[in-house]
C-alpha positions in Angstrom: 69.3 91.2 110.7 70.0 88.6 108.0 73.5 87.3 109.0 73.6 84.9 106.1 73.1 87.7 103.7 76.0 89.7 105.3 78.2 86.7 105.0 77.3 86.2 101.4 77.9 89.8 100.6 81.4 89.7 102.2 82.2 86.5 100.3 81.1 88.2 97.1 83.7 91.0 97.7 86.5 88.6 98.3 88.2 89.1 95.0 87.8 92.8 95.2 89.3 93.0 98.7 92.2 90.8 97.5 92.9 93.1 94.5 92.6 96.2 96.7 95.0 94.8 99.3 97.6 93.8 96.6 97.2 97.3 95.2 98.1 98.7 98.5 101.0 96.4 99.1 102.6 97.4 95.7 103.0 100.9 96.9 105.8 101.3 99.4 104.4 103.2 102.4 106.8 103.5 105.2 106.0 106.1 108.0 105.9 109.7 106.6 105.9 108.4 103.0 102.3 107.1 102.7 101.1 109.6 100.1 100.7 107.0 97.3 98.8 104.4 99.4 96.6 107.2 100.8 95.6 108.3 97.4 94.9 104.7 96.4 92.6 104.2 99.4 90.8 107.5 98.7 90.1 106.4 95.1 88.8 103.1 96.3 86.4 104.8 98.8 85.2 107.1 96.1 84.6 104.2 93.6 82.6 102.3 96.2 80.3 105.3 96.8 81.4 106.5 100.2 79.4 109.7 101.1 82.8 111.6 101.5 86.5 110.7 101.3 89.1 113.2 102.4 92.6 113.8 103.8 93.1 115.6 107.1 96.0 117.9 107.6 98.3 115.1 108.7 97.5 112.9 105.8 95.2 110.5 107.4 92.6 109.3 104.8 89.1 109.4 106.1 85.9 108.0 104.5 82.3 108.6 105.7 79.1 106.7 105.4 75.8 107.7 106.9 74.2 110.9 108.2 73.8 110.6 112.0 75.6 112.6 114.7 77.0 109.7 116.5 80.2 108.1 115.1 81.4 104.5 114.9 84.9 104.5 113.6 87.0 101.8 112.0 90.8 102.4 112.2 93.5 100.9 110.1 97.1 102.2 110.0 98.4 102.1 106.4 102.0 102.8 107.0 104.4 99.7 107.2 107.9 99.1 108.5 110.7 98.7 105.9 111.7 95.3 104.4 114.9 94.9 106.3 117.4 92.5 104.7 115.9 91.7 101.3 117.8 88.3 101.3 115.4 87.2 104.0 112.5 87.4 101.6 111.6 84.6 99.2 109.7 86.9 96.8 109.4 90.6 96.1 108.0 92.1 99.3 106.0 94.7 97.3 104.9 92.8 94.2 104.2 89.7 96.3 101.9 87.0 95.2 98.6 85.3 96.0 97.3 81.7 96.0 94.0 80.3 96.9 94.6 81.0 100.6 97.0 83.8 101.2 98.3 87.1 100.1 102.1 87.7 100.4 103.8 91.1 100.9 104.8 93.8 103.2 101.7 95.2 105.0 99.4 92.2 104.4 98.8 91.5 108.2 100.3 94.7 109.6 98.1 96.1 108.5 96.7 97.1 105.2 94.6 93.9 105.2 92.6 95.6 107.9 92.1 98.6 105.6 90.7 96.3 102.8 88.2 94.8 105.2 87.1 98.1 106.7 86.4 99.8 103.4 84.4 96.8 102.1 82.7 96.4 105.4 81.4 99.9 105.2 80.4 99.2 101.6 78.3 96.2 102.8 76.7 98.3 105.5 75.5 100.7 102.7 74.5 97.9 100.3 72.3 96.3 103.0 71.1 99.4 104.9 72.9 98.4 108.1 73.8 101.9 109.3 71.4 103.0 112.1 69.7 106.3 111.4 71.4 108.2 114.3 75.0 107.0 113.3 77.7 107.5 110.7 80.6 105.3 110.0 84.1 106.8 109.9 86.7 104.7 108.2 90.3 105.9 108.9 93.5 105.0 107.2 95.9 106.4 109.7 99.5 107.4 109.0 102.8 107.2 111.0 101.5 104.6 113.5 104.8 102.5 113.1 106.8 105.6 114.0 104.6 106.9 116.8 101.5 104.9 117.5 98.4 106.9 118.4 99.9 110.2 117.2 97.6 110.1 114.2 94.5 110.0 116.5 96.0 112.7 118.7 95.8 114.8 115.5 92.3 113.6 114.7 91.0 114.5 118.1 92.9 117.8 118.6 93.0 119.2 115.1 90.7 117.5 112.7 87.6 117.1 114.8 87.6 120.8 115.9 88.1 121.9 112.3 84.9 120.0 111.2 82.8 120.7 114.3 83.0 117.2 115.8 83.5 116.6 119.4 85.4 113.4 120.6 82.3 112.5 122.7 80.4 111.9 119.5 82.6 108.9 118.9 80.8 106.0 120.5 83.6 103.6 119.9 86.4 102.6 117.6 87.3 99.3 116.1 90.9 98.8 115.5 91.7 96.4 112.5 95.1 95.5 113.8 95.7 91.7 113.4 94.1 89.7 116.2 94.5 86.1 115.1 90.8 85.7 114.8 90.1 87.1 118.3 88.3 90.1 119.8 90.9 92.2 121.7 90.1 94.6 124.6 93.4 96.0 125.5 97.2 95.8 125.5 100.3 96.9 127.3 101.5 100.4 126.9 105.1 101.5 126.0 107.5 104.4 126.1 110.8 105.2 124.5 113.5 106.0 127.0 116.9 107.6 126.2 120.0 107.3 128.4 122.9 109.7 127.7 126.4 109.2 129.4 129.1 111.8 129.3 132.8 111.0 129.1 136.1 112.7 128.3 138.1 112.0 125.2 141.9 111.4 124.9 144.4 109.7 122.7 143.7 106.1 122.4 147.4 105.3 123.1 146.9 106.5 126.7 143.3 105.7 127.6 143.9 106.3 131.3 143.9 110.0 130.5 140.3 110.0 129.5 136.9 108.8 130.7 135.4 106.2 128.4 131.7 106.8 128.1 131.3 103.5 126.4 132.7 101.6 129.4 130.2 103.4 131.7 127.4 102.6 129.3 128.5 98.9 129.4 127.7 98.8 133.1 124.4 100.4 132.5 123.6 97.9 129.7 124.0 95.1 132.1 121.7 96.6 134.7 119.0 97.3 131.9 119.2 93.6 131.0 119.0 92.6 134.6 115.9 94.7 135.0 114.2 92.8 132.3 115.5 89.2 133.2 115.8 89.2 137.0 113.4 87.7 139.4 111.7 89.6 142.2 113.1 87.8 145.2 113.8 89.8 148.3 117.6 89.0 147.9 117.7 90.3 144.3 119.2 93.8 144.2 117.7 94.8 140.8 114.2 93.3 140.9 113.0 92.3 137.6 109.9 93.7 135.9 108.1 90.5 136.7 107.5 92.1 140.1 104.4 93.8 138.7 102.6 90.4 138.5 103.2 90.1 142.3 100.5 91.6 144.6 103.3 92.5 147.1 104.7 95.1 144.5 101.5 95.9 142.6 98.7 95.4 145.0 96.1 97.4 143.0 96.7 96.2 139.5 98.5 92.8 139.7 95.4 91.0 138.3 95.3 93.3 135.3 99.0 92.9 134.9 98.6 89.1 134.8 95.9 89.5 132.0 98.2 91.9 129.9 101.5 90.1 130.7 104.5 91.5 132.4 106.3 94.6 131.3 109.6 94.4 129.4 112.6 96.6 128.5 115.2 96.1 125.9 118.1 98.2 124.6 117.2 98.9 120.9 119.8 101.4 119.7 123.2 102.6 120.8 125.2 105.8 119.7 128.5 107.3 120.6 130.8 110.2 119.8 134.5 110.1 119.7 137.1 112.4 117.9 138.4 109.4 115.9 138.9 105.6 115.9 142.1 106.2 117.9 140.4 108.2 120.7 138.5 107.4 123.8 134.6 107.9 123.3 133.4 111.1 125.0 129.7 110.2 124.9 127.5 107.2 124.6 123.7 106.9 124.4 121.1 104.2 124.2 117.5 103.9 123.4 115.3 101.6 125.6 112.1 100.1 124.3 110.0 99.8 127.5 106.7 97.8 127.4 104.4 98.8 130.3 101.8 96.6 132.1 99.1 97.7 134.4 100.3 99.6 137.4 103.3 101.1 135.7 103.5 104.8 134.9 105.7 106.9 132.7 107.5 108.4 135.7 107.9 105.1 137.5 109.6 103.7 134.4 112.0 106.7 134.3 112.7 106.3 138.0 113.4 102.7 137.6 116.3 103.5 135.2 117.5 106.4 137.3 117.7 104.1 140.3 119.8 101.4 138.6 123.1 101.0 140.6 125.2 101.8 137.6 123.2 104.9 136.8 123.5 106.1 140.4 127.2 105.3 140.4 127.9 107.7 137.5 125.7 110.4 139.0 125.5 113.6 137.0 127.3 112.1 134.0 124.1 110.2 133.2 120.8 111.7 131.9 117.6 109.6 131.6 114.8 111.1 129.6 111.8 110.3 127.3 112.0 110.8 123.6 109.8 113.4 121.7 108.6 112.7 118.2 108.3 115.4 115.6 108.9 114.0 112.2 106.9 115.8 109.4 104.1 113.7 107.9 103.7 113.2 104.1 101.8 116.4 103.9 104.7 118.3 105.7 102.5 118.7 108.9 104.4 118.3 112.3 102.5 117.2 115.4 105.0 117.1 118.2 104.3 114.6 121.1 105.9 112.5 123.7 107.0 109.0 122.9 104.7 107.7 125.7 101.8 105.4 124.9 99.5 104.5 127.8 98.3 101.1 128.8 94.6 100.3 128.5 92.0 97.5 129.1 88.3 97.6 128.5 85.9 95.7 130.6 84.8 92.5 128.9 81.2 93.5 129.6 81.4 97.0 127.9 78.8 97.5 125.3 81.1 98.1 122.4 83.1 94.9 123.2 79.9 92.9 123.5 78.7 94.2 120.2 81.7 92.5 118.5 81.2 89.4 120.6 77.5 89.2 119.7 78.3 89.8 115.9 80.9 87.0 116.1 78.5 84.6 117.8 75.7 85.3 115.2 78.0 85.1 112.2 80.6 82.5 113.1 79.9 81.0 116.6 81.7 81.4 120.0 85.2 80.2 119.0 88.0 81.8 116.8 87.8 80.8 113.2 90.3 80.8 110.3 91.9 79.0 107.5 93.7 75.8 108.4 97.1 77.5 107.9 96.3 79.9 110.8 94.5 77.8 113.3 97.6 76.8 115.2 97.8 80.4 116.2 94.1 80.5 117.3 93.5 78.0 120.1 92.9 80.7 122.6 89.8 82.5 124.1 87.8 84.5 121.7 88.2 87.6 123.8 91.7 88.4 124.7 94.5 91.2 124.3 97.3 92.1 121.9 100.9 91.5 122.6 102.1 94.6 120.8 100.9 98.3 120.9 98.2 99.9 118.6 96.6 103.3 118.0 94.4 102.3 121.0 97.2 104.0 123.2 95.7 107.3 122.1 92.1 106.4 121.3 91.4 104.7 124.6 94.6 105.3 126.6 94.8 109.1 126.2 91.3 110.1 125.4 89.1 107.3 126.9 87.2 106.8 123.6 86.1 103.1 123.8 88.3 101.0 121.5 88.2 97.3 120.7 90.1 95.2 118.2 89.2 92.6 115.5 91.5 92.4 112.4 92.7 90.2 109.7 96.0 88.4 109.9 98.4 87.4 112.6 100.5 89.3 115.2 103.4 87.0 114.4 103.6 88.3 110.8 104.0 91.9 111.9 107.5 93.3 110.9 108.6 89.8 109.8 110.1 88.8 106.3 107.8 86.9 104.0 104.6 88.5 105.6 101.3 87.0 104.6 97.7 87.4 105.4 94.7 85.1 104.8 92.0 85.9 102.2 89.4 84.2 104.5 90.3 86.7 107.3 89.5 89.6 105.0 86.0 88.2 104.4 85.4 87.4 108.0 86.4 90.8 109.2 84.3 92.7 106.5 81.3 90.7 107.6 81.7 91.3 111.3 82.3 95.1 110.7 79.1 95.3 108.7 77.0 93.6 111.4 78.4 95.5 114.5 76.5 98.9 114.2 73.1 97.1 114.3 74.1 95.0 117.3 75.5 97.7 119.4 73.2 98.4 122.4 73.7 102.0 123.3 71.4 101.5 126.3 74.0 99.3 127.9 76.7 101.8 127.6 78.3 103.0 130.9 80.3 106.1 131.8 83.4 104.0 132.6 84.2 101.2 130.2 87.8 101.1 131.2 89.1 98.3 133.5 92.5 99.9 133.5 93.8 103.1 131.9 97.3 104.5 132.6 97.7 108.1 133.5 99.1 110.8 131.1 102.2 112.6 131.8 102.4 116.0 133.6 104.0 117.6 130.5 102.0 120.3 128.7 101.5 118.2 125.6 97.8 118.1 124.6 
């Protein structure tokens, strides 16, 4: 394999990738509203000579290169979060700008930049004849990840693949193009969305003692949720903090994996109430909890943790703890209902698909993270590591055990932030690496179990 030729080809497409990314950024594409950007991506795939470009029923845009039965997929979610307070942006978040080094705008790092590199990486494979005869390349622009990470791949596995006669076992591995700060990522914490509902009794605000204020009850619960996140795990601590999962005393089977991923966290992300008026006692109060899960934690252990908080037990049957479901229609109108539960996963560093990316990086760029000067302060870390946030890997690897590994342009710290940027050099680097990986993948080194840790699914009847 001529690695210098691959790097030259990627560099030759730098201007095209920049233009394509800016085209995507200009089209607002929040979750469930991605139609315009999906059409833009499909048109780019067709222009570049993909063998086929199509939408599935959910609206994921999928491009194919090659004729083999085995699949190497490259996934990029192409929905973005909103812009938040426009006053926090120094330039238009959709028109953005570019200079010699960066591209500015919503979605540059998270993560339409990954889409640009993936599409042109596949183009380089075709240009240079790098797709092995027994393989085909599947480039996915996935939707609704910001709303419900992994649901797009649940649809692909359970709906799209059966419709086109593909089995998930044909997918050798998936490269996620989520931003990795120049690293190769082999896992991340999982998460779930928990809801706590508290009942009260309303009355006139002039005599609050006649009622039962649900907000006051919730105030107690909020303090306990905060303590769960912030407390230590000392024997004398009543509410032991989530840091306990790093301790072999509380997590004997998985504390080492938990230390690799980092401790779990919880935070109250939303609060709701009902009251007859502003001069009445609130008769209900609810909160949403964003729960990040490390190795050794399960969906039911996290629910039980909330149910066992002293304040929750104090209010007994007036409190309900549950897991959210997700059922928003996609841009095509399709609804795929699923639990708001996203399993933790880690791949073995020695897994064949992880090593294919490591080998490609060593051959192309060496054994350390690279990047433009403006990004290197983020990259003084091991080449192989893990994400802080969650990705579609929660379904790809977490639910289905399809090997997954990450390498993508941009920085995690740019995700969901105002004045988001990504670096042009990263687009080139990633496109080159994607192009080299299929030829370096050693299928003979593949093992049946590539997972170092993989959280269990729930016992609900959601497929």
